[in-house]
N, C-alpha and C positions, 0 to 999 in steps of 0.2 A: 206369341203375347202380347204384343198389339192385338191382332186380330180378335186374338180371344176375349179382349175388356172389350172391346169394339158390338160383336156381337151377342154380349153381354146386357149392352145398352147402356154402360158406365162412360162411355166416350165417342166420340162424333169419328166415322173414317175419312179418306182409307187407312191404309196402315201405312206407315214410314217407307218411305225407300229404303235396302238395308245395302250397306256396301262394306262387302267383307275383303279386310286384308291378309298378306299372309307374305310370310321369307319366300325370296324368288329362290332359293334352294332347296325350300321343302313346300311345295303351292300343290297338293292331290284337288283339294276345291277348287281354285283358281283354273288348275286344267280340264279339271269333267266341264265347270262351268263354261269356259270357253269352249271349246269341241260342244257345246249345248248335248249335252248328255247328260239323263237324270242319275246315272249310276257311276264309282269310281271303277276304272280299272286299275291293274299292278302298275301300270308304264307309266302313272299320275304320280305314284311316290318313286323320289330318285332310287336307282336301283342299290344302291349301296349307302350308308349310315353319312350324314353330310352335319357342316359344320353350320350356326343360320345365327342372326344376330340376337332372334328373342327364341331361346325355348320354350318361350309360354304358350307360343304359337303353333309348338307342333304335335301332333296329334296323328299315329300311326293308325288310326282306326275311327275318320270323326264319321258324325252322324248327318250324312249328307243325303242318301236313297232315304232312307227312313220317312213313313207316313209321317208332315209335319216337319220333318228334319231341314240342311241348310238349304238344299236344290227347294225345295218347296217353298219358304219361305223370301230364296233370292225371285226365286217364280213367283210366287203373288204380288212384290212389292217391284216388280218390276227393276231388282238391286242389280248391283256389279261386283265383280272380283278385283282383286288389282295384288299385284306382287311388288314388294321391294325390298332392296337391298342395299346393304349392310349402310355403303357411304349418306345414302338419301336417308335413312333413319337416323344416321346419326346429325345429320345436318336437320335433319327436324326436332330431333329431340335439345338440339345445341341452337337454335330458334326459340322453340316456345320455352329453355330454360332463361334466354337472355330477356325474354321479354315478359315474363308471368315473374319470373326469381323463385322458381321453387324445380328441383329436377323432377324429372318424370321415369315411369319403366320402361324398359323395351317396346311393351307390346301396344303401348301410347306411341312412341314414337313410330312405330311400324304406323296404328292407322293418320297418325298426322302425314305424315309420307304420301301415304294412298290418297289424302284427302288434296295435299297439293297436285300430286299426277289430276286425281279426277277434276279439278278448277282446271287445271291446265289443258288438257283436252277438253273440258268444255262437259265433261256428262255431269259436272255439278256444274250450273251457275253462278255468277259472282251475288249474287242477290240472292242467291237460295237461302230460304232458313235451313239451316243444317244445325245436328246438331251430333258434335263432336262424346265421346265418353273419356275423359280423362279423370282417371281413378289411380287411388296407391301413389299417387308422389311424393313425396319427401323422404322418400326412402334411404337415397347417399346422404341425407342431409342428419336422418336421425344416426344415421352411422357415425358422421364423423363427431356428433354432437352430445352420442350417448354411446354408451357399452354394451354391444349388442353379444349372443352366443345364440348357437344354436343348440335347439332341443332337439335331443333325437325323438323321432316316435317312440309309443309304444309295443309297435307291432308292424312287421313288413308282410305283405301278404304278395300273393300272384294272382293274377287272374284266373287261372286254373284252381286253385282247389281255396281261393280268398274266404271264403264262406267258413268252413270246415277250420282252418286254421284260427278265425274268429274264433269260432264255438269250441274250439279245444282252449283256446287261449285264458276263454271266460271261465271253463270249467277249472282249471286250474289256479285262480284269484279266489 
């Protein structure tokens, strides 16, 4: 997106350096990037189902090798990848909440922990201008202060025949 905005003349470059964070238990993009490959292999994925700290970050088919995908973005921005364990993510979450006074969701905790890794390793300099997207905060507080309920989806579809299932359901309504 940043490159498109730069090429359109709306902004000046270079594109910001991208840093990608994954759970240590499920990190196919990190594995491929660290191996300097432009494609994913079966070995990049865990051989069995794993429990992770942030299931938001799990994707069984990430857009890594596609033109304009994650590999291209990391390559073009001289980006880096990180893996974060549960303990480091929880510690980062606790730190953020103690300073900012609001809870954050698990993907943001993983991202913050990876930023801490990048600072500790020198991958990011302490005086560098860095943007960390922290969105979706306050969910735990909202659940404490308000009654919530789970909304069931109107329709659940599978990857194999999702379009047909949607059309069929629309015809019935």
